[in-house]
N, C-alpha and C positions, 0 to 999 in steps of 0.2 A: 504494499499499500504505500509505503514511503518513496517508494522509487519515482512516483509521479511527481512529487516536490523537487527530488533531485534533478530530472530531467528539465525541469522548468527552472532551475536555478536557485531554487529557495533553500540554501542550505541550512538556514539556521531552523526553520520550521522542520525539516527531516531528521536533523539531529536531535531537536527537542523530543519529538515522537518518539525516535528510537530510544531515547533514555527512559521516556515514561513507558514503554513498550517492556523495557528490560526489567523494570521494577515490578510490573504485574507479573511477568513470568517468574521472577523470583518468588513472588508471594504464592503463586499457584504451583511452585515446585516442578517446574518444566526445564530441567537442567539443558537437555539436548537444545531445545529452541533457545534458552537464555544464553547459551554459549555462542550460538551462532548470531545473534543479536550483538552482543558485547563484541565480538571479531568484527562485524561489521563497522561499529563507532572506531574499535581500534584501526580499523583499515583506512576511516577517515582522517583520523590523526596523523596516521603514517603518510596519507597522500599530502598532508599541510607540510609536513616536515619535509617531505621530497620536494616540494615546491619552494621551501624556503632555502634549502640547500642548493637548488637550481639557481636561484637569484644570487645566492652568495657568490657562486662560482661563474656568474656571468651569462648563464644560460637564459634564453627568453621564454619564459612560461607563458604560454598563450591562454587566455581566458575563453572557453568555450562560448559560442555565440549565444546558447541557450542560458548561460548561466548569468545573473546579475551580479554587480560589484558587490552588492550587501550579502549575496548567499556566499560568495568566494570569500569575503572577509571573516564572516560567522564561521565558516568550516576552519579556519585557521586557528580557533579558539575553542576545540573539542576538548571538554574535560574529562579525561580517561585515567587520571590516576586510581589506581588499585585495581584496575579492569584485568590487568594481566594476572596478578596473584588470584583473582576470582575466577578467571578463566581456567586458570591451572587446577584449582581446586574443584571447580565442577566436572570437569572431563575427566577426572580420575573415575568417577562411578559410571562413565558412559560405556555402553557395550560395544562401541565401536570405534575406529579412528575418524577423525573430522579433518580433512584433506583441504589444504588452501594453496593456491599460487604462492610462492615464495616472496615474489615481487610486490605483493601487497603490503608487507611488512619489512622488506630488506631493498636496498638497490646497490648498484655498482658490485655485482656479484660476479667475481672471477676466480679462476684458478690457476694456479702457477704453472706455465707449460714447461718447465725444468725439475723433473723429478729427482729426488736425492735418495741416496741409501742411508739408512739408518746406521748410525756407529757401532751398535752392540749386537745386531741381529741382522738376518737377512730379509729381503723384501724391498718395498718402495715406499717413499713419503712424499707427498705433494702438499703444498701450502694454498689455501684458499682465503679469499677476502673477500669481505663485505660490509655494507654499510647497514646497521639498525636503526630504524627509523621512530621508534617506539620511547615514550619517556622513561617508562618502569623497565627494570632489568629483568630479562627472561633467561631462567635455567635451563638449557638444552641438555637432553641426554647425549645425543651423537649427531654427528654430520656425516654422510655417505656421499660419495663421489662414485658415479658408475662411469666408465669408460668402456668403449667398444673398439674393435679393430679399425683402422682407417681404410676408407676403400681404396683400391677394389677388392681388398680381403675383407670378408664379413664373416660372423659367427664367434668369434673370441670375446668374451666381456669379463671384466675386472671390476669389484667394487672395493673401494678405498674407505675406511671408517675411522673417524677421530678414536681416540683413547680417552675415556674419562668424560666427566660432565664439562660443559663450557657455558660461561656467564655472558650472556649478550647485553651490553649496555649502549646507549645512543651514540651512534659515531662508528667509526671504522673499528671493525672487528677481524682478528686476523686467527686463524687455527691450522692444525696439520692433521691431514687424513693419511692413513697407511694402510698395507697390506702385507701380509705374511706369505703371499703368492709371487712367484716370481716367474713371470711368463714373457720373455723377450718380444718385442715387437712395435710397431707403431699404432698410436691408439688415438682416438678422438673423446673428448668429454661429452658425454651425451646427457648426464641428469646431476644435478644435487639435491639432496634431501635432508632437511633439518627436522629432527624428532625431539618432541618435548610432550613426555607423557603420553596422552591419547591424541595430541595435535601432530599433524603432518604437515610441513612445508617443501612443495616441490617446484624446482625450476628445470625447465627443460631447455637445454642448450641447442638440441638439434630438434626442431619443430617438425611435427610428422604431418603432413599434408593429406597424406594416404594411409589407410590402414595398413597394420604389420601384416606381413605373410604368415601363414602357420607355423613356421619355423622359428619366428620372432625376429627376423631380419628386417631391416629398414627397406621399404620398397620404392620409396623415392630416392634415388640415385643421386639426382642432381642436387636435392638440397643437402645430401648428405655429404658429398664432395665439396660444396662450398662451404659447409660448417667445417669441414675436416682441414680446410687451408688456413682457418681462423686459429683453431684451439687442436694443434696436435702434439701429442707427447710422444716420446720414444724411451723405452724402457729396455735395459740391458743388464744382465747379472753384474753385481760387485765383484771385483777381482778378488776379495779377500772372503768372498762367500762360497757356497757351493756351486760349482760349475761342472759342465759337461763336455767333452771334446769325442769327435768321432774321427779316427786316423787310419791310415793305411799301416799294415803292419811292417817292421823293418825288414823282414824276408819274406819275399814272394816268389813262389815256385809257380812256374806257370802250367806245369803239368798236374799240379795239384788242384783242389778245390779252393777257390779265392775266399778271403777271409778279411773283416774290417776288426778294428779294435775300439771299444767305446771305454774312454778313460772318464771317471768321475773322482772329483778332487773335492775333499769336505772343506777346503779354507781353514778359516778360524772356527770352524762349528764343530762341537765336541757331540757328535750324536748317538742318541741312547739307543734308538731304535727306527726302523723304516720299512719302506717298500720301494723298490725299484723296477719299472717296467720297460722294456724295449718293444716298439712297434715299428713295422715297416711304414715308410712314409713316400715310397717310390713305386710307381705302376709297375706291374710284373715283376716285383723283388719279392724275393722269398727267403726269410729269414731263418736258418735251420737251429733254432734255439734250443733244440734237444741236444746238440753238440756243442753247447756254450762252454766255453773253458775259462776259468779264472785265471789269468797269468799273474796279476798282483792283488794283495789285499784279501787272501783268501779267508784270514782268520775274521775278517768283519761282514762275510757275505754267507748267506744260507739259501742253498739251491733246493728249489720245490720240484720235484718230478711230477708233480699233479698240476702245477701252473708253469707251463713253458715261457719262456721269456718274461715271467717274474721272480724277483729275487728279494730275499729278506735281508735287512741290514741290522747288525748289531755292534755296539760298542766302537763305532766308526770314529776312532779318535780325529782331534784337530791335525791339520797339516798332514793326512794320509791321502792316499789313491788308490781307488780300485780300478783294475783294468781288466777287461773282459774281451776275448777273442771269439767272433762269431763268425762261423762259415754263413754263405750265401750262394745262391743260384738265381739267374732272372730268365725271363723269356725272351729278352734282346740284349744286345750290347750296350752296356752302359757306360756313360762317360761320367755321371755323377751319381752319387747315392746319398739317399737322404733317410735317415732315422729317427723317430719320435721317441725322445727320452723323457719319462715321467718319474720323478722321486716324491714320495711323501717321507718325511722325517720329522723328529721330535728331538728338539734339544731343551736345555734348562730354560729356554726363553719361551719355550712353547712348540705348536705344531706348524709346519711349514710344507710349501709345496713347489717344486721346480719343475717345469714344464718347457722344453725347448726341442725344435726339430734342428737336428744336427746334419751336416752336409760334409762330404768331403769328395774329392777328385780320384776316382778309382783307375782312370787312365794313365799308363805309364808315362812319367816325363821323358822318357828316351824310346829311343829306335833303333834297332839292330838290323843291318843288311849284310847277307854273308855272300862273297863271291868264291867260288872253289875252282881250283887249277889243279887238274889231274895229271899227276905224272906216272911214270911206270912203278916207282917202289914206294911213291908217297903222294899225300894229298896236302896241298897249301891251300888254306881258308883263310881268307882275309874278312875281317869282322868290322863293318864301319858303324861305330856309335855316334847316332846324332841326337838332337834335342826334338822332343815332340812339340813343344811350344816354342815357337821363333823367341819370344821375348824373355825366355827364364833361361840362362845358362846353366850346366851341370859342371860339378866339381867330380871326375872319376879318379877313384883313388887305386884301386886294383882292378884289372881283368885276368881272370883265370880259365884255361879249358882244361877242367879235370879229365885226367886219362881214365878208361875204365879196364875191365879185364881184359878186352879184346885189343883195344887201340892205345896207342901211346902218343902224347902230344907234346910238343916241344916250341916254345915260344921265341920269338925273336927279339931283335933289340926294340926298346919302347914299349914292350908289355908289360912293365912293371913302373910302379912311381905314379903320382897323382898328375893329372892334367885338367884344363878347364876346356869344355867343350862349348862351343857356340852354334849359332843356326847355320853359319856359314863357313864354320870351322869345326867339321865332325873329327873325331879320334879315328886312327885305323890301327888294328892289331892283327897281325899275320901269324899263324901256328903252321909247324910243319906236322902231319898226323901219318903215323905209320902204325902197320898191324904187327903186332906181337907174334913173334915165331913160335911159342908155345901156348897161344890161344886155342882154346877147345870149345865146344857148344856155340849156342848161337850168338850172334856179335851184341854187344850192349852199346848203346849210346853214349856220347861225350857229354858234358854239362857244362855251359858257359856260365861262370859266376862272375858278376859284376859289381863291386862295390862302389856306390856314389852317394851323392847328396844332391838335392835342389837347392841351389843358391838362395832360391826365394825364400823356401821354408827354413834356411839356416838363418838368413837375416831376420825373419818374424821371430824365432826362437831366441836369438841375442837381444831383441827389443822387448821381448816379454819377460826375460831372464831379468834384465836390467831394471 
């Protein structure tokens, strides 16, 4: 009923009627309606404060055509002292939450776009900033910020929550929200929520003009991309926290099944218990988890035959590392391999979760071409070692052609000692191969063994160790 006076610009009449209505509802003991009326009065007080702050900041706050100067003037003098305390007391006994737009009582709501790592535990923390517009202080239970994956990637969601109660006083209020989940990636701030008892105040950073899809994804891609450019956060694991890496093994046998190694470092965490899960994240990739081998840190790993790909963790000390060797095969030739690593773990600071999609190049960084020259009593084989990636040189330490029971191999000058191999400067190694006079049975193959290092990986290792 009072909306009529508001539209006509008679703010004084509307405010007076709302105050009388609130008193009547209090006498009639209708707490839910009473709370709603009090919130409407508080909203008017917040609007007047917002206009005052805008004028002080030099912003031109226009008066709507339908609002008279008298109505605007009287709206600035809404006496709402004690209403916040009364609303909090009445809302405790309500059967459901009351949700209101956050911008009715706050302004200048923003989220810091530079996440920080807490100094004493894993996870992320982000600063939030807002201007509280009411006169009386408000004690809120928590502030929650929801972030979602930045477009074009969707489906990943994180919620950061404040720790402990926060007192809101008129003016700028700063708080910190945090999460114990470490899920690296690029995110967009979607929503911020302030909860005080049964009162809930929500602000949507990404306005949804179309309904959500059944999976909960934002169907308005244009609005999502525009919002992503304004509020984008990048999360990455702390170097001192739990981290995971996917690496190629140091020894690669081309005739045997290919393997990769998953390395999990505890960092500064002293992990009491946990669970580690490994899943394939590459199309056509099959991880043979039943043949998983613990290369390092076996004391901290519990292998369960009932759950392939899932390992238990126990007493994983700080500064330790677990290294797992995992055989795999694929339907097609892969140049890059991706594995999803999930770790649930518990420390003295609480429960934590680490999720990351790890990747590694499985294509060898070197190529070997063989040119054979047949003689009457010997075979001369020339091995040309070159780089597979033109921009990354290799350091070759040794090249050996191991003899077998059937053949003897003899290397020439230059087959020993380290050398650097560039794209346009391959290394050549020549061997003389002869058949042993006392050899019997079927012939056995020779094995070419090359010890090398990728100079790109060597540089990254020195930087990370430094």
